[in-house]
SELODREN-460336 format. One record per residue (C-alpha): residue in one letter; x negated, y negated, z. Coordinates in steps of 0.1 Angstrom, whole numbers, plus 2048, in hexadecimal, padded with zeros to 3 digits. Layout:
% residues N
type; xx; yy; zz
A; X; Y; Z
...
***
This chain:
% residues 376
type; xx; yy; zz
M; 697; 9FA; 744
K; 685; 9DB; 735
I; 69D; 9DE; 715
V; 6BB; 9DE; 72B
S; 6AF; 9C0; 740
I; 6AA; 9AC; 720
L; 6CB; 9B6; 70F
I; 6E3; 9B0; 72B
P; 6DD; 988; 72E
I; 6DE; 987; 707
L; 6FE; 997; 706
L; 70F; 983; 723
T; 702; 963; 711
S; 711; 96D; 6F1
Q; 733; 976; 701
F; 735; 954; 713
A; 72C; 942; 6F3
T; 74A; 951; 6DF
A; 763; 94C; 6FC
V; 76A; 927; 6F5
E; 788; 919; 709
I; 7A1; 903; 6F7
N; 7A9; 8E6; 70F
R; 7B9; 8CB; 6F8
I; 7DD; 8D4; 6F6
W; 7FE; 8C2; 6F3
L; 824; 8CA; 6EF
T; 83C; 8B9; 6D5
H; 85B; 8C1; 6C3
K; 85B; 8BE; 69D
T; 880; 8C3; 697
N; 8A1; 8B6; 6A8
D; 8A5; 8D8; 6B7
P; 89B; 8DB; 6DD
S; 89B; 901; 6D9
K; 87A; 8FF; 6C7
I; 859; 8ED; 6D4
V; 837; 8E8; 6C4
V; 817; 8F2; 6D5
N; 7FA; 8DC; 6C7
W; 7D7; 8E0; 6CD
M; 7B2; 8DA; 6C0
T; 795; 8F0; 6BD
E; 76F; 8EB; 6B4
E; 770; 907; 699
Q; 78A; 90C; 67E
G; 7A0; 92B; 681
D; 7C3; 937; 683
S; 7DE; 929; 69B
V; 7ED; 942; 6B5
V; 804; 93D; 6D1
H; 80C; 957; 6EB
F; 82B; 94F; 700
G; 845; 95C; 717
L; 854; 95A; 73A
T; 837; 96A; 74B
T; 80F; 96B; 745
D; 817; 98C; 733
Y; 826; 974; 716
G; 835; 98E; 700
E; 83B; 977; 6E3
T; 822; 96A; 6C8
V; 824; 952; 6AC
R; 807; 951; 693
I; 7FE; 93A; 675
D; 7E1; 948; 661
E; 7D1; 927; 655
N; 7AE; 91A; 65C
S; 7B1; 8F9; 670
T; 7A4; 8E7; 68E
L; 7C5; 8D5; 695
H; 7DF; 8EF; 69C
H; 805; 8E8; 69D
V; 81B; 908; 6A5
E; 83F; 908; 6AA
I; 84E; 923; 6C1
P; 873; 92B; 6CA
L; 881; 925; 6ED
M; 89D; 93E; 6F5
H; 8A2; 934; 71A
R; 8AC; 917; 730
N; 8A4; 910; 756
T; 883; 923; 757
T; 860; 920; 751
Y; 84B; 92B; 733
H; 827; 938; 733
Y; 811; 933; 713
S; 7EF; 936; 706
V; 7DF; 92D; 6E6
S; 7C3; 93B; 6D2
T; 7AE; 934; 6B3
G; 798; 950; 6A9
E; 781; 955; 6CA
Q; 78C; 935; 6D9
R; 7A8; 937; 6F0
S; 7BA; 923; 70C
A; 7C2; 92C; 731
D; 7E6; 933; 739
A; 7FD; 914; 73A
T; 822; 90F; 742
F; 83D; 8F7; 738
K; 863; 8F4; 745
A; 87E; 900; 72E
Y; 89A; 8E5; 72A
P; 8B2; 8E7; 746
S; 8D9; 8EC; 744
G; 8E2; 8D5; 762
V; 8CC; 8B6; 766
L; 8B3; 8A8; 74D
R; 896; 891; 756
V; 884; 87C; 73B
A; 869; 863; 740
V; 861; 845; 728
V; 841; 833; 728
A; 830; 818; 712
D; 810; 805; 70F
W; 7FA; 823; 715
Q; 7D9; 811; 70E
G; 7C5; 81D; 72D
K; 7C5; 839; 747
P; 7DF; 831; 760
D; 7E7; 849; 77C
L; 808; 85A; 770
S; 80C; 870; 791
A; 82D; 861; 796
I; 83B; 86E; 775
E; 82B; 890; 77D
N; 83D; 88F; 79E
D; 85D; 888; 78C
D; 85A; 8AA; 77B
V; 869; 89E; 75B
H; 873; 8B5; 73E
L; 869; 89D; 722
L; 850; 87E; 71E
L; 858; 864; 705
T; 848; 842; 6FC
A; 853; 821; 6EF
G; 833; 81C; 6DC
D; 810; 811; 6E0
N; 800; 833; 6EA
I; 7DC; 828; 6E5
A; 7C8; 809; 6E4
R; 7C0; 809; 6BF
L; 7B0; 81E; 6A5
W; 795; 80B; 696
D; 77D; 806; 6B4
K; 77C; 82D; 6B8
C; 77C; 837; 694
G; 76E; 81A; 680
E; 781; 800; 66B
G; 79A; 80C; 651
K; 799; 831; 65B
K; 7BE; 83B; 659
D; 7B9; 860; 660
C; 7A4; 85F; 67F
I; 7B5; 86E; 69F
K; 799; 868; 6B9
P; 7AF; 850; 6CE
Y; 7CC; 869; 6D0
E; 7B2; 886; 6DA
E; 7A7; 870; 6F6
L; 7CB; 869; 702
I; 7D0; 890; 704
D; 7B0; 895; 715
A; 7B8; 87B; 731
Y; 7D8; 88E; 73C
P; 7D1; 8B3; 734
K; 7EA; 8C1; 74E
L; 806; 8A8; 745
F; 804; 8AE; 71E
R; 802; 8D5; 71F
S; 820; 8D7; 736
T; 837; 8BB; 729
P; 845; 8B7; 706
F; 839; 895; 6FA
M; 84C; 87F; 6DF
P; 83B; 85E; 6D9
A; 84B; 840; 6C5
L; 833; 82B; 6B2
G; 823; 809; 6BA
N; 80E; 7F1; 6A7
H; 7EE; 7FC; 6BB
D; 7F6; 821; 6B0
R; 7EB; 818; 68B
E; 7D5; 7FA; 690
I; 7B6; 804; 678
R; 7A7; 7E1; 677
P; 7A2; 7C3; 690
R; 7C1; 7AD; 68C
G; 7AE; 78B; 68E
S; 7BD; 76A; 692
K; 7CD; 767; 66E
P; 7D7; 784; 655
P; 7B9; 792; 645
A; 7B3; 79C; 620
E; 7B9; 7C1; 62A
S; 7D6; 7D2; 63B
V; 7CE; 7D2; 662
Y; 7E7; 7EF; 668
D; 7EE; 810; 658
V; 814; 80E; 654
D; 818; 832; 64C
A; 807; 83A; 66D
L; 7F3; 858; 65D
A; 7DE; 860; 67C
F; 7FD; 85E; 695
R; 811; 874; 67E
S; 7F6; 88E; 677
F; 7EE; 891; 69C
F; 812; 893; 6AB
E; 82D; 8AC; 69D
L; 84D; 897; 69F
P; 86E; 89B; 68D
D; 87C; 88A; 66F
D; 862; 871; 660
E; 84D; 870; 680
W; 849; 84A; 67D
K; 86E; 84B; 686
W; 87F; 869; 695
H; 89C; 874; 6AA
F; 8A1; 891; 6C2
D; 8C0; 89F; 6D0
L; 8C8; 8B2; 6F0
P; 8EB; 8BF; 6E8
E; 8F2; 8CD; 70A
F; 8EF; 8AA; 719
D; 900; 897; 6FC
L; 8E0; 884; 6F9
R; 8CB; 876; 6DC
F; 8AA; 866; 6DC
V; 8A1; 84F; 6BC
A; 87E; 841; 6B6
L; 87E; 822; 69E
D; 862; 80F; 68D
F; 864; 7ED; 69A
N; 844; 7D9; 6A2
H; 837; 7B7; 69B
I; 855; 7B2; 683
S; 84B; 78C; 67D
D; 82D; 798; 66B
F; 841; 7AC; 651
G; 834; 7A5; 62E
T; 811; 79B; 639
T; 7F1; 7AE; 63E
W; 7FC; 7AE; 663
Q; 819; 7C4; 65A
T; 819; 7E2; 671
C; 83E; 7F3; 66E
H; 854; 7FF; 653
A; 871; 7EA; 645
F; 88F; 7E2; 65A
D; 8A7; 7CE; 647
E; 8CB; 7DA; 641
N; 8C0; 7EB; 620
S; 8A2; 7FC; 62E
E; 89E; 822; 632
Q; 89B; 81D; 657
F; 8BB; 809; 65C
L; 8CF; 821; 646
W; 8C2; 83E; 659
Y; 8C8; 832; 67B
S; 8EB; 826; 66F
K; 8F3; 84B; 666
L; 8E7; 856; 687
M; 8FD; 83E; 699
D; 91C; 846; 684
Q; 929; 85F; 69D
P; 90F; 860; 6B8
P; 90D; 876; 6D7
R; 91B; 867; 6F8
F; 8F6; 85C; 702
V; 8DE; 84B; 6E9
V; 8BC; 83E; 6F4
T; 8AA; 828; 6D9
L; 885; 823; 6DC
Y; 86F; 80A; 6CA
N; 850; 7F3; 6CF
E; 85D; 7D0; 6C9
R; 86C; 7B3; 6DD
S; 892; 7BE; 6E0
A; 89E; 79A; 6DC
S; 88E; 799; 6B8
V; 898; 7BA; 6AF
R; 8BD; 7B7; 6B6
N; 8C1; 799; 6A0
Q; 8B4; 7A9; 681
A; 8CB; 7B3; 664
Q; 8E5; 798; 66E
K; 8E5; 7A6; 692
Q; 8F0; 7C8; 683
W; 8D5; 7D9; 697
H; 8E3; 7CD; 6B7
E; 906; 7D9; 6AB
L; 8F6; 7FC; 6A4
F; 8E5; 7FD; 6C4
Q; 904; 7F8; 6D8
R; 913; 819; 6CC
G; 8F8; 828; 6E2
T; 8ED; 826; 707
C; 8CF; 811; 708
C; 8AF; 806; 6F6
I; 88C; 809; 705
T; 86D; 7F7; 6F8
G; 84A; 7F1; 703
Y; 844; 7CF; 6F5
G; 832; 7BA; 70F
Y; 823; 7C3; 731
F; 840; 7C1; 749
A; 85F; 7D5; 756
E; 881; 7C8; 74B
R; 8A5; 7CF; 747
A; 8B8; 7B6; 734
E; 8DE; 7B9; 728
V; 8EE; 7AA; 709
D; 915; 7B0; 704
G; 913; 7C8; 721
F; 8F8; 7DC; 70F
P; 8D7; 7E3; 721
Y; 8B5; 7DD; 711
Y; 897; 7EA; 726
N; 871; 7E2; 724
T; 857; 7F6; 735
S; 831; 7F7; 737
L; 816; 80C; 746
S; 802; 7EC; 746
G; 81B; 7D6; 757
K; 809; 7B8; 764
G; 802; 7A7; 746
N; 813; 78F; 72C
Q; 837; 78D; 731
Y; 851; 785; 714
P; 871; 785; 728
D; 892; 78B; 716
P; 8AA; 76D; 71A
N; 8C3; 785; 729
S; 8AD; 795; 742
K; 8BF; 7A4; 761
Y; 89F; 7B2; 771
L; 87C; 7A8; 769
E; 85B; 7B2; 77B
G; 837; 7B1; 774
E; 831; 7D6; 77E
D; 820; 7F5; 76F
S; 83F; 809; 767
Y; 850; 825; 755
I; 875; 82D; 750
L; 885; 84D; 75E
L; 8A4; 85B; 74F
T; 8BA; 873; 760
V; 8D7; 883; 750
K; 8F0; 89B; 75F
R; 903; 8B2; 747
D; 926; 8A6; 744
G; 91B; 889; 75B
A; 90C; 866; 759
M; 8E9; 85B; 751
T; 8D4; 848; 76A
I; 8B8; 832; 75F
E; 89D; 827; 778
I; 880; 80E; 771
K; 866; 81D; 788
S; 844; 812; 792
L; 824; 828; 78E
K; 825; 829; 7B3
N; 846; 83B; 7AF
K; 85C; 81E; 7BD
V; 880; 819; 7AE
L; 87F; 7F5; 7A0
D; 8A1; 7F5; 78E
R; 8BC; 810; 78D
Q; 8DB; 812; 778
E; 8F4; 82B; 76F
Y; 904; 82F; 74E
K; 924; 845; 747
R; 92A; 858; 728
Q; 93A; 843; 70C
***
């Protein structure tokens, strides 16, 4: 009897020690194809990467990658619309609880766009909107160097903390961020350009943490059922280009970025939403105003430059600004039609074979501005 009484607690303790729950999970897309999604997670111990998924908690489908890692990215196929998927991830003895996400709809699509995500704002309004996709217009973290040490390009700790702050949101909603200057700030900026580069132009930490399409520092994502394309460009602090303050890739008319975007806009879908993290009044004048001409082939541009909510119109084309920290410095567009110092996000609602509605909304779920755009 004494042997039994000693062994039982030892066995139970051993069992609990190996049953480590995985909690840091987020969803992305790494291709332009919405019929596939990437499940991402981190573990304390290295091991394989396994996703069990299906339409019920019985799952039924499994994708496995047999590589030792603590940062896991597994792409799974999505065969259904208008339903809810269940999934769970595991790495060795480490595993997650059941989680769910919505499959893309066939009738009405809802997409939220945020920017300046440098704190921990209350995002219950976005959760209540029950969006199918969450995008950003840059500046997803405060900076890299104060959490990682100066000059460390591969440190992902600030991105880990972002996911940890909203565990339910990120494990249930595909997330596709655009780059801002804060997302790759590896040294303090200072009052004048220093000897060493302040920003990692290649955005190594961002690109290793998030699985995104194309080059990841620029990407596009299509939803063909809605004739809709999202494009993320790399514009930020463009006036610092060529100095040690340079933060983005080249954007002149002969640059890789310009030529890539030109090709995407050659025969665009009926709706195109372009994202970047720079003042629109500066961006649209680049390359002899050819950027503005290309933007006009789409539906709108959304940026997160400055701390305010705004809709401007140039030649009938709308330029939006949004910020989760909307009560700070304003850099209004000369062509503003709506301008407010308000914590905000943008909600896009697209009806299949119908119009796109764009709302600027406060974090208290109040509609600040609403416009409808018909198919071009």
